[in-house]
C-alpha positions in Angstrom: 19.7 -4.3 -29.4 19.8 -2.8 -26.2 16.1 -3.8 -23.4 13.7 -0.9 -22.2 10.9 -0.6 -19.3 8.3 1.0 -20.9 5.1 1.5 -18.9 1.4 1.6 -21.2 -1.7 2.0 -20.3 -4.5 1.3 -23.2 -7.8 2.7 -22.7 -11.0 2.5 -24.9 -12.8 4.8 -26.6 -16.2 2.3 -27.6 -19.0 0.7 -25.2 -20.9 -2.1 -26.6 -24.1 -2.3 -26.1 -26.6 -5.0 -27.0 -29.0 -4.2 -30.0 -31.8 -7.0 -30.8 -31.3 -9.1 -33.7 -33.6 -8.2 -36.1 -33.1 -4.6 -35.7 -29.9 -4.7 -36.1 -31.0 -6.3 -39.8 -32.4 -3.5 -40.5 -29.7 -1.0 -39.0 -27.4 -2.8 -41.3 -29.2 -2.6 -44.4 -30.3 1.2 -44.1 -26.6 1.6 -43.9 -25.7 0.1 -47.0 -28.1 1.7 -48.4 -26.3 5.4 -47.3 -22.8 3.9 -48.1 -21.8 3.9 -44.5 -21.2 1.9 -42.1 -23.5 0.4 -39.6 -21.3 1.2 -36.4 -21.5 4.8 -37.9 -25.2 5.1 -38.9 -26.5 4.3 -35.5 -23.7 7.0 -33.9 -24.9 9.2 -36.4 -29.0 9.0 -35.4 -27.6 8.9 -31.2 -25.8 11.8 -32.0 -29.1 13.7 -33.8 -31.1 12.1 -30.9 -29.6 13.5 -27.9 -27.9 17.0 -29.6 -31.9 17.5 -30.4 
């Protein structure tokens, strides 16, 4: 096998934000009822809020 040099740049498309634990518990419950992940539900709600 031959050695090669490579430069890899990884960039994240995610931003993390703190959420109160009791609020996140409610979000998880709503997400489960809707059959989606909590991350998906939060993104949908935020998109609706900033778009409308």
